[in-house]
Structure formats: structure tokens, C-alpha cells
N, C-alpha and C positions, 0 to 999 in steps of 0.2 A: 526247629528247636522246641523241645517240650520242657515245660516247667512243672515240677511236682511240688505241691505245697502240702506239708504235713506239720502240724503243731507249730505254726508260725515260722517255719524254716523253709526256705526256698532251695530246692535241690536242682542243680543244673547239669544233667548228665553229659551234654555236649561239651561243657567247659572242662571236663576231666582231663582232656588233652593238654590244657594249659595249667593243670595242677589245681584248679579251683573245683572243689567238691560241692560246697553249698554256701549259701549266703543267709545271714540273719542280721537283725538290726539290734543296736544298743543305743542308749541315750547318754550323752556326755553330761555330767552333773558336777556342780561345784563341791569340792571336798577340801575344806580349809582354804589355803591360798592356791591350791591346784585344781585341776579338773580331773575327773575320774570316769572310768567306764566299767560297769559291772559286766563281767563276761558271762553270757548265758550258759546254762547247764549243758545244752547240746554241744557247745564249743568245748567246754571243760572236759566232757566225756571223750570227744574226738582227739584232743591234743594231750589228754591225760595230765592236766595241770593239777597241782595240789595247792592248798593254802600256803602261802609264803614262798612259792617258787619264784626264782629270779628270772626275769625276762629281759631281752634286748628289745629296744624300740628303734626301728629303722624308718626313715622318711625318704621316699623316693622323689625323683625330680617332678613327678606328677602329683606330689603332695598326698601320696597314699602312705598309710601307716602300716607297718608290718611288725607283729609281735612274734617272737620266737624264744624258746628257752635259752637262757644265757649259758655259755660254756666258759668255764674258768680259764683265765689267762695261763699260758704255759709256765710262767714263773711263780704262780701262786700255789705253792705246795700244799697248804692246808685245804684250799678249795679243791685242788685236784684229788687229794686223798679222799675227801668227802664225796666227790663225784664218783671216784672209783668204787668206794664202798657201797654207794647207792646202786651202781650198775651191778656189782657183785651180788648184792642182795636180791636182784631180780633173777639170778641163775637158779635153776632147779637142782636139788640134790640128785646126784647120779648123772648129771649132764656130762656128756663126753666132749672133751675139747677136740679141736682139729688135730689129727695125727698125720705126720708125714709118712709117706709110703716110699721106701727106697727099693727100687727093683732094678734089674739089669736094663741097660739102655736098649731101646728098640728102634728099628728103622733108621732114620737120619739123626738120631740123638747121640750117636757115638762122638765123643770129643777126643 
């Protein structure tokens, strides 16, 4: 296994099979009555977090913490609308949506 170190970030090429792309460190600090972690710029660029983004925090049985963008609940219409508009804003003008192609059945497709 080779470890590539660039700008205090450790890249683990062999771990890509497990979904792990790189490792970096952060320090847990006190912030009011809570603890906080500042997310390094390299991570922010990779996951495309913006200031104020809502995240879910999951804790595994191995006491590992996983952060991922929060997805609105299916019954929260205001949050779903905001999420939809944010996704739609990412679409480029002139982008062609999926088009269904209806042709004559071929081969064993006859019903």
C-alpha cells in the first residue's frame, strides 16, 4: 500500500475500493456548551459543503462519526421545495431531459 502525502492530506489509493479516498485530521474544540470540529478546506471542496448546510451525524457501533448532507423528510414540503429549487438551479440552460423512445417491439419483446 502506498501513501501519498500532499498538503497535510493523506491519500490512500488502495482504500478507494472501500469508498475511502483520503484522510485528514481536525481538532475537536469547545464552542459554548458544545464541541466543534472545523472542516478543513480540502474536505469542503470534495464534498461541496457551503456555509450553513444542514448535515446528518451518524455514529456507528465502532464509535465512528459520519457526516453527510441532510435530506429533508418526505413530509416537510417547505424543505423539499427548497431542496428541489437548489437542485434545479444546478441544471444548465439547454440541458435535455431524458426522452422516452417508443419503437416497434423487437425480438422477444412482443407482448
